[in-house]
Structures are given as structure tokens and as C-alpha cells.
Residue, then its C-alpha position, 0 to 999 in steps of 0.5 A: m500500501p502507498v505510504a505518503f511521506d511528509s516533511t517529519g517523517t511522521t507518517v512513515k512513523k505511524h506505518r512502522k507501529f502498525e506493522g508492529m501491531s500487525t506482526s505482534s497480533h498474528r503472534v498471539t494468533g500463533l500461539w493460540l492455533v498452537a494450543f488448540a492443535l496441541l490440545g487437540l493433538g493431546i485427545v486423540q494420543v491419550y485416545s490411541s494410547s490408553y484405549i487397550f489398556a482402558i478396556e483390561s483396567r476400565g471396562d471402557g476403551l473410552f474412559f480416559v480420553k473423555r476425561q481427557f475432553l472433559f481435562a481439555g476443555i477446562s484448560f482452554a477456558l482457563m487458558g481464555m480467563v487469564a489471557f484477557t485477564p487486565f495485566r496489571l491484576i495478573q502483575k499484582f496478585g499472580w504471586w499468590l498462586w505461590p503460596l496457594a500452592g504450598l498449601g497445596i504441597a503440604a496437603t499431600f502430607v495430610p492423612g485421609l487428603g494426601i495420597r500415596a502411591g510410588g513411593a511418594a505423597r504427591w496428590i490429594n483427593l478430589p470430590g468426584s474420584n478425581v485427584f490435583e498433584p500441586a506440584e504442577l501448580i507451584k512449576v506455574s506460579l514460580p515464574l509469577l513468584l520471581a517476577t515479582l521478588l526481582t521488581r517488588h520485594h521493597e514493598w514487601l515489609p518495607n518499614a521492617p529491617k533489611w534482615a527480617r524482610w528476607s527472612v520473610i522472603g526465603l521462607v515463602f519461597c523456600a518452604p513449598l521447595f523443602l515440603i517439594q524434595k519431601q514428598p519426594d518430587f525431585g523432578t518438580f525441584v530441578i526444573a524450579t532450581f533452573t528456572l531460578f537460574a534462568v530468570l537470574f540470568v535474564f534478568g542481569m543478575p551479577w555473574a558473582l552471585i550466580g557463581a555463587m549459586v552454582a557453587v552451592a547447587v552442584p554438590s548439593f544435586y549429587v548429594l540428593v542423586m548419588r546419596v538417595p539410593y533409588r535416585r542412585a540406582r535409575v542413574e545407574a540404569f541410565l548408563d546401563p539399562w541393559s543390564v537391569s532390562d526386566t526391572k528398572g532399566f524396562q521402561v527406557i528399554q520399550s521406550m527405546l524400541s517403540l521409537r525405532t520401530g516407528g522408524f521415518w514414517g511410523a507403523g500409523l495411528g492406532e498401530g503402535q504394538g508397545k502400548l499393548f502393555f510392553l511399555p508402561e506409563a503408554h498414555t502419561d509419562f511415556t506416550l511420545a514414545v507412542l506417538g513415535e511409534e505410531m507417527g514416527f520420527v515425522g511426528i515426533v519432529f512435528v510436535l517437537s516444532l509446536y513446543g518449540y514456537c512456544v519456547l520460542r516465543a516465550f523468549q522473544m517476549a523476555s528479549q522484548a519487554k519495556d518492563d523488568f516484570q514482564r521480561a522476567l514473567a516471560a522468561g520463568l515460564g519459557t524456562v518451566f514450559g521448555l524444561s518439563v518438554v526436554i525431560n520428557t522427550g530426554v527420557a522416552m529417548g534413553l537420554f536423561p535417567t527416568k522421571g515422571l514428568t508428563l508431557p505437557f497437553l500430550s500426556y494424559g491427565g488433568s494437574s497436567a492439562v489444565m496447569s499447562g491451559l494456565l501458564f498458556g493464558f499468562l503467556l497470551s497475556l504477556e501478547r496482549a500486554g505487548q500490544d497494549r503498550l503498542r497501541s499507547h504509542l500510537 
């Protein structure tokens, strides 16, 4: 479209601003489309990976997919609600999700309310035979807490001595993470730690401080992993799964066999064999192996590309943000989402020790689906805040 130039160049500047708004609008639309695609793929994937198992265990082949359809609907509704919430409200009150998540973690230790399975107490009972995993809310709320602490910590107890203020901040931050470690849920603890480092890095914290934190974290991780027998066994099984092929190495071996069987194009949707009771947790933690067997290398690349787009957009928002809160929040959300994908994918491919983390949107589970929708809602709200900033400069 022709553009009229005036002596001051005002028309050119306005035209460029409109171009920037158009690009931002397209990116918001892109995130919505990706979210919708992942939710739809998740329903299809749960149907394919759980049908036989559901017949044997529940007497209804559609048991899990019907529940996943409900979870996807709640996730999408929550995503939209958060996306259209005024960003100033998120900035002011969003951090309260962290203590709420902490209370949920504490509730897992209450007899009759918490559920213990596989040696861990990570779930709480909900009405209607439903359960909730508070650790999923911990992962989503952590970026909000970090963004608030880095930009508004001086508002906390302004009249109190500095040591008292930082003691309260430390208690608020560390108490839920301590309870996470006591459940135990080492995967969430790892994601929280890496998210902290990522946000501090993006926020421009001094290298000396980050280096000191790393110096403390590395030996701590060694103690938490190698000095705990079951975690040490997982690491040893990761290094040589074939030596314990009937116990600790069974899952990852079956996962790698499924991926190898899929080849480049896959066996076809619904044609995988690994889900026929060869691959444990086929519709939850190892759903990527089922997808790889049925849709092949092409299917995995497509799904990982959708995830990659979301993470890239989050870090682009962090780099382009004019506000420190938005920068820290975007970096934190991108790190949480990206690490969840990387860890689950790495476990399925035998690149990391076995860890029970779901694949966002694709794995069966209400907690994971709904909290992934909440995380996406915050990303979409950040995009809208960027659009509002552009409009205000017109």
C-alpha cells in the first residue's frame, strides 16, 4: 500500500507502528493456534495410547479419552480467562498462586487427604474420584513469584529491618520447595532450580552471585541424587539399562524399541504395538514413545516444533519486554515449559534417567492439562500487554 511521506516523517513512523501491531497480533494468533493444536493432539494421543489399557482396566475403551476431553475443555477455558485478564491484575496478585500451591503441597501430607503411590505423596483427593497434583501449580506459579520478588521485593514489609524482610522472602520462597523435596518430587525441584537460574540470568544478576549459587547447587544435586539409593539406581539404570532390563531399565528399553520401530514415517495411528502392555505408562509419562512408533520421526519433529515455537515466543517476549516484571515472567514461563518438554522427551529417548514428568498437553492427566492451560494463559496475557503498549505509543 502506498505511503505518503511528509517533511517530518510522522506518517512513516505511524506506518511502522501499525506494522509492529500487525506482527504482534499474528504472534498472538499463532500461540492460540498452537495451543488448540496441542490440546487436540493430546485427545487423539490419549485415545490411541490408552484404548486397550482402558478396556482391560476400566471396561470402557473411552474412559481416559473422555476424561481428557473434559480436562482439555477446562484447560482451554482457563487459558482464555487468564489471557483476557487485565495484565495489571496478574502483576499485582499473580504471586499469590505460589503460597496457594504451597498449601496444596502441604495438604499431600495430611492423612486421608493426601494420596501416596509409588513411594511418593504427590496428590490430593478431590470430589468425584478426582485427584490433583499441586506440584503442577508450583511450576506455573514460580515465574510469577520470581518476577514479583525481583521487581517489588522492596514493597514487602517496608518498615521492617532488611534482614527481617529477606528472611520472610526466603521463607515464602523456600518452604514449598522444601516440601516438594520431602514428597519427594525431584523432577519439579530440578525444574524450579533451573528456572531460578534462567530468570536471574535474563534479569542481569551479577555473574558472581550466579556463580556462587551454582557452586552451592552442584554438590547439593550430587548429594540429592547419588546419596539417595533409589535415585542412584535410576542413574545406574540410565547408564546401562540392559543390565537391569527386567527392572529399572525396562521402561526406557521398551520406549527406545517403540521409537526404533516407528522409523521415519511410523506404523500409522493406532497401529503401535508398544502400548499393548509392553510399554508401562504409555498414555502418561511415555506417550511420546507411542507417538514416535505410530507417527514416526516426522510426527515427533512436528510436535516438538510446536513446543519449540512456544518456547521461542516466550524468550522473544523476554528480550523485547520494556518492563522488568514482564521480562522475568516471560523467561520463567518459557523455561518451565521448555524444561518439561526436554526432560520428558529425553527420558523417552534414553537421554536422561527415568523421571515421572508428563508431556504438556499430550500426556493424560487433569493436573498437567489444566496447569499447562494456565501457563499458556499467562503467555497470551503477556502478548496482549505488548500489544497494549504498542497502541499506547500511537
